[in-house]
N, C-alpha and C positions, 0 to 999 in steps of 0.2 A: 920846495914846498908846494909849488904848483902841480908838479907831477903826481904827488900823493893825494891831492884833493879828490880826484874821481874815485880812488879806492875807498877813501873815507866815506864819501857820499854813498858809494855802493854798499858798504857795510851798514850804514845807517838805514838805507832803504830796505835791505834784507831784514834787519832787526824790526823795522816798522811793519814790514809785511808779515813777519812771524807773529808779532803782537796782534795785528789785525786778524789774522787767521785764527789765533787762539780765541779771541773774543767772538769772532764770527761763528766758529764751531760751537762755542758755548751758547750763544744766543739762538742759533738754529736748533740745537738739540733740546734746549730748555723749552722753546716755543712748541716744538713738536710733542714733547712729553706732556706739557701742561694741557694741550688740546685734547689729549687722549682721556683725560679725567672726566667722567660723567657724574655730576652731582646728583644725589638722590632727590626725588620729588618730595617736597615737604607739604603735607596737608595741613591747612590752617585749622586751628582749634577755635572754638567759639568762646574766646576769652577777651577780657578787657584788662590790660596790664598798665600800671603806672610805674615807669622806670625813673629812678633817681640816680643820675650819673655821679661819678666820683671827681670829674674834672680832669681826667687823663684821656685825651682824645682817642688814641689808638684803641684802647680797650672799650671805652664808652661807645664809640661808633660801631665796633664789632658786635657788641652785645645788642645795641639798639637795632642794627640791621637784622640780626638773627631773630630777635623778638618779633620784628615786623613780618618775618617769614612764617613764624609759628602761630601768631595770635591775630585775631580779626581786627582788634583795635589796640594800639599802643600809644601811650602818652609819655612825654618826658617833662620833668619839671625841675626847677631850681630847688635844692635841698631846703631852703628857708621857707618854701611854700608848699611842702609836700602834704601837710595836714589839711590845708585848705583845698588843695587839688583832690585829695582822696575823698573829702567830704562831698565835693561837687560831682566827681566822676563815678564814685562807688565802684572801683575796679575789683576784679576777682583777686588781684595780687598787687601788692606794692613791693617791688624789687629794688633794693638799695645796693649800689655797687660800692663796696669797700667802706664807705662812710667815715673816712678819716681826714681827708685833705680839705674839703670845702664845707664841712658841716658847721653850723652855728652852735652856740652853747645849748640851744633848746632841742637838740637832736632827740634825746631820750623822751622828753615830754611829748614831742610830736608823734613818735612811734607808739608810745603808750596810748595816746588819744586815737590813733588810727586803729589800733587793735580793739579798743573799746567800741568802735563803730562796727565791729564784727568783720573787719577786712583782714585777710591773711597778709602777713608780712614776712619777708625773707631778706637776708643780707648775704652778699657773696664777697668774702674777703679775698683780695688779690695781692696783698703785701705781706702775708704771713711768712715766717714768724717774726718779722722785723719790727712789728708794732704791737706786741702783746700787752704793753702798758695800756694802750688805748682799746684794743679789741676786747680785752678781758672785762672792760666796763660795759660793753655793749651786748654781749652774747645772751644774757638772760632777758633781754627786752624784745627779742624777736621770736616769732613762731618757729622759724627755721634758719639755721646757720649753714651756709655753704663755704667751704674753704678749699683752696688748692693745695694746702700743706698738710701732709699726713701727721706731722708731729703735733699740730695744735688740736687735733680731734680729742685726745684724752683730756687735755687741759680744759677745753670748753665744756666737756661733759662733767668734769669734776667741779667746775664752777656752777653747774646747775642748768646748762642749756639742754633742753629736752630733745631737740631734733637737730643733730649735727650730721652733715653730709659731706663726703669727699667729692669734690668736683674740680678737675684740673682746668686750667685756662686753655687758650687756643689762639688761632690766628684768624684774621679777617682777610680772606683771599682777594677781596675787592680792593684792599689797601696794600697788603704785603704780597706782591706778586713779582714774578720774573719778567724782566723787560730789558731791551737794549738801552744803554745810557751813554752819554758823551764822555770824552776823554777826561774832562774835569772831575769825574766821579771815580775814575779808575785807580786802583791801588793793588798792592800785593797783599797787604794785611790791613784790616780795619777793625776798630773797636769803638762802639758808641755807648757811652755811659759815664757815670760819675767816677771820679778818682777816689773811691773808698780805699781804706788803708790796705786791705788784703790785695786789692788790684794793684796798688802802688808797689807792694812787696814783690809781686810777680813780674810786673813790667820793668821794675828796676833791673831785673836780671835779663829779661827778654829783649828789651829795646837795643842794647849794644850789639846783639846778634843780628839785628835787622838793619844796621847801617848799610847804605847802598841800595836799600829797597825803598819802594814807595809805600809809605805808611800814613794812615789817617786815624787820628784819635779825636773824638768829639765829646764835649761835656765840660763840667767844672771840676774843681779841686785838683787838677793835674799839676798845679804848682807844687804839690807835695812830692813830686818826683825828685829823686836825688840829683839828677842832671837835667832839671827842667829847662834851663836856658839852652842846652844843647839840642833838646828834642822839641822845643816850642814851635819850630816851623811845621812840625807834623800835627800840631794840636789846633783844633777849631773850638775855641772856648764859647761857653754859653749853651743855651738850649738849641737843639737841632730839630726843626719841624719834621713831622712824620714823613712827608713827601721827600725831603732831603735824605732822611735816614734810609728810606727804601732805595733811593738812587745810589747811595754809597754802598749799601748791601749788594746791589746788583753789579756795581763796578769793581768790587773786591774779588780777588782770587780766594782769599780766606777771611772769614769774619770770626773774631773771637767772641766768646760768651763766657764771662767770668762772674759767677754768682757773688753777691755781696756777702760779707762776713756776718755770721750770726752771733759772734761774741758780744755779750751784753755791753752796751756803752760805746762800741766802736761803730759809729755811723748808723746806729739803729736804736730803737726803744724796745729791744727784746728782753724785757725785764724778767720773763719767765725762764730765760736761758735755754730755750729750745735750739737744737742743733740744725734743724732744717734738712728735710729729706727730699723735697719736691723741687721740680724745675720751674724756672721763671717763664713769663710770657715771651721773652726774647728768644727762647729756644725754638718755639713754634714760628715766630715771625721771621727769623733768619732763614730757617729751612724753607719757608713758603716762597722766599725770593730766589731759590735755586742756586744758592751759593754754598760752598763748602763751609760748614760750621765746625769750629773747634771749641769744645766746651769742657769745663771741669765737671767731674762726676757728682751726681746726686743719686741717692739710693733708688728712686723710682724712675730714673731716666730710661732704664731698660724696659719699662712698661710701654713706652711710647716710641722709642727709637732703638735701633740696634747699632751699638758702637762699631765703627769700622765698615759698616754697610750704609747707614743713613746719615751719619755724621762722624766726626773724629773727636776723641776725648783725650784728656791729659790729667795727670795728678800732680805733677811738679813742674816748676819753671824749666828745668833742663829737658824734661820730656816734651814740653810745649815747643821749645826751640828746635828739638830734633824733628818733630812732626811738621812744623812749619817748613823747614828746609826740605823735607821729603816731599810733601805735597806740592810745593812750588815747583819742584823738578819732575813731577809726575802728573802732567796735565790731564791725560785721559782718565786716570784713576780718580783724580780730584773731581772732574766733571761728572763721572758716573756716580760717585757718592752723593754729590750735590743733587743730582736728578732724582735719585732714590729717596733722599730726604724730603725733597719737595713733593714728590708724588704721595709719600706716606702722610705728609701734613695735609694735603688737599683732600685725601680720601678719609682721613680718620680724625684730624685734629683742628677742625674749624669751629668757630663760635656757633655756627648753625647746629652742629652736632651737640655741642655742650649745652646750649639752651634747651634743645629737645630733651636731653637727659635731665636737666633741672626740672622742667615741667612734668616729666614722667615721675620723678621722685616725689613731687608734690601731689601727684594724682590728679593733675589738671589736664583733662583730655578734651 
């Protein structure tokens, strides 16, 4: 037994060195590529904007940072006090983000009162089409509706909304960025999100194929898994802070992105029964971290990323298993796709660019 110990240690050292080289090459290539991106100069506009956050930090901070780049003066307020703040500040625009999760019952009266002051109002829906039960009640009470979901545009116009605009979401590079992380964040495959039933169906098939791999799953509802007890060591239950999420994205070789189901009544309030054509904010956030993203297809994905070049896609669980195996065994190809996805995100899909488009569409210069 003693004679074999040096050989075992030697094998372990070689494996450790290979892993270290893998991550070292990744960190070096990503850092060099990110440094090559030159962000366009943003000229501030002579605007006063009151921003009403939705209560989801990653998006709220991204939009707030972008607004501060574009406008001379930006205020933020709690939803319960937006009418009072608007009356005191007299902004050029009141921009409400989503308006679903933290609004009190007097949401509509406040918006009505703000419009009666002659102040322009806009809302940007970030959870379409999963809450059409709620959004359908709001759309006629704003001057302008922005949505990241193509499928909701005809619905909102049919309901009587006069000005409906398509505006995709994006990433905040100050928050979602490539960086080296410690061993505790490393994995072969990572998924951060709730265990909605369509995700459960996919991972019930995929997880057995990942045994022997290092897997991280974060979020709630994963007790729905068929073999939850078996895979519970892989699961970090509860809300994961954004900073931790970014670390796990950076530490993973592959990050999965599985859009939630749009089937009415299955983990959503999509009473209108819209199928969902557009991509979620996670698509941009994962790519901004310089990690290979493997996502299910949505119709307008190809507007923003090229499958096989900027990220990897799948349509079935068996296809997902096959591609995970392939990319885990092809490090150079995996890293190249991740870098291209990151560069495209930093150049085209930031909240700074999206907010500039929003203000342009409102004619606020």
